[in-house]
VEXLO-223129 format. One record per residue (C-alpha): x, y, z; residue in three letters. Coordinates in steps of 0.1 Angstrom, whole numbers, padded with zeros to 4 digits, always signed. Each point is the difference from the previous one (the first is absolute). Layout:
BEGIN
XYZALA
...
***
This chain:
BEGIN
-0003+0000+0003UNK
+0014+0035-0012UNK
-0002+0028+0024UNK
+0002+0035-0003UNK
+0006+0027+0025UNK
+0013+0034+0008UNK
+0005+0032+0017UNK
+0001+0039-0001UNK
+0036+0013+0005UNK
-0006+0023+0030UNK
+0033-0008+0014UNK
+0013-0025+0032UNK
-0022-0023+0012UNK
-0011-0005+0038UNK
-0012-0030+0023UNK
-0033+0003-0017UNK
+0006-0006-0035UNK
+0021-0033+0010UNK
-0029-0015+0018UNK
-0028+0014-0026UNK
+0019-0006-0031UNK
+0037-0013+0001UNK
-0005-0030+0018UNK
-0023-0015-0021UNK
+0016+0007-0031UNK
+0030-0017+0015UNK
-0018-0032+0007UNK
-0019+0003-0035UNK
+0036+0001-0018UNK
+0009-0032+0012UNK
-0033-0017-0012UNK
-0007+0019-0033UNK
+0011+0020-0031UNK
+0000+0036+0016UNK
+0001+0032-0019UNK
+0002+0029+0029UNK
+0002+0038-0017UNK
+0011+0031+0011UNK
-0030+0022-0010UNK
+0013+0032-0012UNK
-0028+0012-0025UNK
-0022-0008+0029UNK
+0022+0024+0023UNK
-0008+0032-0025UNK
-0041-0008+0005UNK
+0004+0019+0036UNK
+0038+0013-0003UNK
+0004+0015-0037UNK
+0009+0034+0018UNK
+0029-0017+0017UNK
+0017-0022-0023UNK
+0032+0008+0010UNK
-0001-0026+0031UNK
-0010-0031-0021UNK
+0035-0011-0006UNK
+0013+0004+0032UNK
-0032-0015+0016UNK
+0006-0029-0023UNK
+0033-0009+0008UNK
-0009+0001+0039UNK
-0033-0019-0006UNK
+0021-0029-0024UNK
+0026-0005+0020UNK
-0024-0006+0035UNK
-0017-0025-0024UNK
+0037-0015-0005UNK
+0008-0003+0034UNK
-0032-0014+0013UNK
+0003-0029-0022UNK
-0016+0007-0032UNK
+0025-0020-0021UNK
+0007+0012-0038UNK
+0010-0032-0008UNK
-0036-0014+0009UNK
-0017+0027-0010UNK
-0001+0025-0031UNK
+0001+0036+0017UNK
-0003+0028-0025UNK
-0009+0034-0002UNK
-0035+0009-0017UNK
+0011+0031-0022UNK
+0029-0020-0019UNK
-0028-0027-0012UNK
-0017+0026-0026UNK
-0026-0027-0010UNK
-0017+0010+0037UNK
-0010+0033-0017UNK
-0012-0016-0032UNK
-0021-0025+0014UNK
-0011+0030+0022UNK
-0014+0016-0027UNK
-0019-0027-0017UNK
-0013-0010+0033UNK
-0014+0033+0003UNK
-0018-0002-0033UNK
-0023-0027+0013UNK
-0004+0009+0040UNK
-0033+0019+0004UNK
+0006+0033+0019UNK
-0025-0011+0027UNK
+0018-0028+0011UNK
+0027+0024+0010UNK
-0025+0022+0016UNK
-0014-0030+0020UNK
+0037-0007+0014UNK
-0007+0001+0036UNK
+0037+0008+0007UNK
-0001+0028-0029UNK
-0019+0030+0022UNK
+0018-0016+0033UNK
+0034+0004-0011UNK
-0009+0034-0010UNK
-0020+0014+0027UNK
+0028-0017+0023UNK
+0027+0018-0016UNK
-0018+0033+0005UNK
-0012-0004+0032UNK
-0037+0001-0011UNK
-0013-0029+0011UNK
-0013+0008+0036UNK
-0019+0033-0017UNK
-0017-0028-0023UNK
-0011-0022+0030UNK
-0015+0035+0013UNK
-0015+0007-0033UNK
-0017-0034+0000UNK
-0010-0006+0037UNK
-0019+0035-0003UNK
-0018-0012-0028UNK
-0009-0032+0006UNK
-0037+0003+0015UNK
-0013+0025-0032UNK
+0018-0023-0026UNK
-0019-0032+0021UNK
-0034+0021-0003UNK
+0005+0014-0037UNK
+0007-0037-0009UNK
-0030-0011+0017UNK
-0027+0026-0021UNK
+0016-0010-0032UNK
-0028-0016-0024UNK
+0024-0027-0012UNK
-0002-0035+0014UNK
+0035-0001+0019UNK
+0021-0030-0002UNK
+0021+0006+0027UNK
+0001+0030+0024UNK
+0030-0001+0014UNK
+0023+0000-0031UNK
-0020+0027-0018UNK
+0001+0020+0034UNK
+0040-0005+0001UNK
+0000+0013-0040UNK
-0017+0031+0006UNK
+0022+0008+0032UNK
+0029-0008-0017UNK
-0009+0024-0027UNK
-0013+0030+0019UNK
+0030-0005+0022UNK
+0025+0007-0030UNK
-0020+0026-0013UNK
-0001+0021+0029UNK
+0040-0010+0004UNK
+0003+0017-0037UNK
-0021+0030+0010UNK
+0022+0006+0029UNK
+0031+0005-0024UNK
-0019+0015-0024UNK
-0011+0029+0026UNK
-0033-0007+0005UNK
-0002-0012+0037UNK
+0020+0020+0029UNK
+0039+0002-0007UNK
+0011-0001+0036UNK
-0004-0041-0002UNK
+0029+0001-0029UNK
+0020+0020+0024UNK
-0006-0023+0028UNK
+0005-0033-0020UNK
+0034+0020-0018UNK
-0012-0012-0035UNK
+0000+0021-0029UNK
-0020-0002-0032UNK
+0029-0004-0017UNK
+0008-0034+0020UNK
-0033-0013-0006UNK
+0002-0001-0036UNK
+0036-0003-0003UNK
-0005-0034+0017UNK
-0032-0011-0024UNK
+0022-0011-0033UNK
-0006-0023-0024UNK
+0032-0020+0011UNK
-0016-0004+0035UNK
-0035-0011-0013UNK
+0015-0023-0023UNK
+0025-0016+0020UNK
-0017-0032+0008UNK
-0005-0004-0044UNK
+0042+0001+0007UNK
-0002-0022+0024UNK
-0019-0028-0019UNK
+0028+0008-0028UNK
+0026-0010+0027UNK
-0015-0030+0011UNK
-0011-0014-0035UNK
+0025+0008-0020UNK
+0016-0027+0016UNK
-0027-0021+0005UNK
+0002-0003+0032UNK
-0022-0023+0017UNK
+0000+0014+0036UNK
+0004+0030+0017UNK
+0013-0001+0035UNK
-0023+0032+0017UNK
-0017+0013+0032UNK
-0035-0002-0001UNK
+0003+0038-0005UNK
+0010-0007-0036UNK
-0029-0027-0006UNK
-0016+0024-0023UNK
+0030+0010-0023UNK
+0005-0039-0007UNK
-0036-0002-0003UNK
+0004+0026-0027UNK
+0028-0018-0020UNK
-0021-0032-0001UNK
-0029+0025-0014UNK
+0026+0011-0027UNK
+0013-0034-0012UNK
-0034-0010-0004UNK
-0010+0027-0018UNK
+0032-0001-0022UNK
-0009-0039-0005UNK
-0032+0002-0006UNK
+0006+0025-0030UNK
+0028-0013-0019UNK
+0006-0036+0013UNK
+0012-0017+0030UNK
+0036+0011+0010UNK
+0004+0013+0038UNK
-0005-0022+0028UNK
-0024+0020+0032UNK
+0025+0003+0025UNK
-0010-0012+0034UNK
+0007+0019+0033UNK
+0021-0017+0027UNK
-0014+0016+0029UNK
+0028+0010+0025UNK
-0004-0006+0040UNK
+0021+0021+0012UNK
+0002+0017+0036UNK
-0012+0033+0003UNK
+0035+0014+0011UNK
-0005+0033+0018UNK
+0024+0035+0001UNK
+0014+0015+0028UNK
-0030+0021+0005UNK
-0023-0033+0003UNK
-0019+0004-0041UNK
+0009-0015-0026UNK
+0040+0002-0009UNK
+0003+0025-0026UNK
+0024+0021-0013UNK
-0021+0031-0006UNK
-0012-0004+0037UNK
+0039+0001+0009UNK
-0003-0033+0025UNK
+0018-0024-0018UNK
+0034-0017+0007UNK
+0021-0004-0028UNK
+0023-0026-0010UNK
+0026+0025-0008UNK
-0004+0015+0038UNK
+0031+0002+0018UNK
+0001-0021+0031UNK
-0006+0034+0020UNK
-0029+0008-0018UNK
-0017-0029+0002UNK
+0005+0002+0040UNK
-0012+0031-0002UNK
-0030-0005-0016UNK
-0007-0031+0020UNK
+0003+0023+0031UNK
-0027+0023-0014UNK
-0027-0027-0006UNK
-0037+0002+0011UNK
-0008-0028+0026UNK
-0032-0002+0023UNK
-0012+0030+0006UNK
-0012-0014+0036UNK
+0033-0010+0010UNK
+0014+0033+0016UNK
+0027-0010+0016UNK
+0020-0037+0013UNK
-0021-0014+0027UNK
-0034+0007-0026UNK
-0016-0030-0012UNK
+0004+0001-0036UNK
-0021-0017-0030UNK
+0025-0014-0027UNK
-0029-0015-0024UNK
-0006+0041-0009UNK
+0040+0006+0004UNK
+0017+0006-0032UNK
+0034-0007+0020UNK
-0012-0033+0007UNK
-0013-0006-0039UNK
+0040+0003-0010UNK
+0011-0024+0033UNK
-0018-0025-0020UNK
+0016+0005-0028UNK
+0036+0007+0008UNK
+0003-0013+0038UNK
+0008-0036+0007UNK
-0034-0021+0004UNK
+0015-0012+0035UNK
+0003+0036+0013UNK
-0036+0015-0014UNK
-0021-0020+0023UNK
+0022+0013+0030UNK
+0000+0038-0012UNK
-0037-0004-0006UNK
-0009-0014+0037UNK
+0025+0028+0012UNK
-0017+0030-0019UNK
-0037-0012+0013UNK
+0012-0001+0036UNK
+0014+0030-0006UNK
+0040-0015+0012UNK
+0010+0011-0036UNK
+0001+0038-0008UNK
-0004+0016-0036UNK
+0038+0014-0001UNK
+0019-0032+0011UNK
-0026-0021-0024UNK
+0009+0022-0030UNK
+0034-0009+0007UNK
-0006-0031-0003UNK
-0024+0002-0030UNK
+0035+0018-0012UNK
+0023-0025+0004UNK
-0024-0024-0022UNK
-0006+0018-0027UNK
+0040+0016-0002UNK
+0009-0038-0004UNK
-0026-0003-0027UNK
+0014+0034-0017UNK
+0034-0003+0008UNK
+0013-0026-0028UNK
-0023+0017-0026UNK
+0018+0035+0006UNK
+0034-0018-0005UNK
-0014-0014-0032UNK
-0012+0032-0012UNK
+0035+0012+0003UNK
+0013-0023-0024UNK
-0023+0005-0029UNK
+0008+0031-0025UNK
-0020+0019-0022UNK
+0019-0007-0029UNK
-0010-0036+0008UNK
-0044+0010+0001UNK
+0004+0015-0035UNK
+0020-0033-0014UNK
-0025-0024+0017UNK
-0029+0024-0014UNK
+0016+0001-0031UNK
+0005-0039-0009UNK
-0039-0008+0019UNK
-0013+0030-0025UNK
+0016-0016-0028UNK
-0014-0037+0008UNK
-0033+0015+0008UNK
-0007+0019-0034UNK
+0008-0032-0015UNK
-0029-0014+0012UNK
-0022+0036-0006UNK
+0013-0002-0038UNK
-0017-0032-0003UNK
-0033+0007+0013UNK
+0002+0034-0022UNK
+0002-0019-0030UNK
-0031-0020+0010UNK
-0018+0031+0007UNK
+0005+0018-0027UNK
-0006-0027-0022UNK
-0034-0003+0015UNK
-0008+0037-0006UNK
+0014+0003-0032UNK
+0023+0026+0012UNK
+0039+0008-0001UNK
***
């Protein structure tokens, strides 16, 4: 079975990337034919104004891939932009993909609103209008097949219209100042590439006739869209593409130093490139049980991010003792963090050492060789596509 996955180059990886993605990639490369892509064109969908960061981010990301166990002898590691067939298939798929498929993609608006910090505003609009919309739908002179779905559709449309009205100046401008978002930012984010990136993602997958893609639940709509595009192409022009299956990755939700999901944007992450001193500083700043204010207070390890890390990095024979001493109040949070740091540093130290052994030139050599291998597969697929479409 052939598997494809990829990452947008955002720079150095953190612990969340390892447990969420890379650990699974390492396992898959031992069992299947795997291609792992540096999705640098995808980086342009939201980062097209910061292109000078992309080469450095590629270097840092791929170095972490290598030190964490991705093996270029077992997997094809390649750069998306070096295989121009991705762009060609993206163009051809865009000709047959209905616009509504993209507009209905749930992650399209979610991603845009999260980037612009508009999610809470959208919830506020919908919450304030829900009763009125419910009453309006109830009075419609038509048979309603699904009241809830229709109400949500209307609420979404009204909320979107009100947000657009806000940026056009039809509503109080003070709200925009509070959000610290400009009209230009609102429209600059809404590009054709941003709307169409699921089609490019489908081209990425189907170009190599990948049969499976490892994803989290939030990416399932994208895989389903890839399957829809494959079905549409096959129905129009004859069977060519397999319908890729999602390999759902069950991963622990790794929390950052502030108790939220670990993320670069939250500034709460522990990176593989961090020094020992930096990791120690971050560990000692970790959020803990808010009710355990001092040593002697009983703790609740089940809600404490530090204890979650103990389960991952501390020797198992010590974890039960730490849990017991936390609950009794015998173990204070400062000492608990120090113990956690020892286990975490035991995991990070050899990775940090391997990181020093990989040069940036090695990264580009690996990507160049991998891109050549990937392009051979892509060329074969595109010859078949062009023949079916009677172009080129």
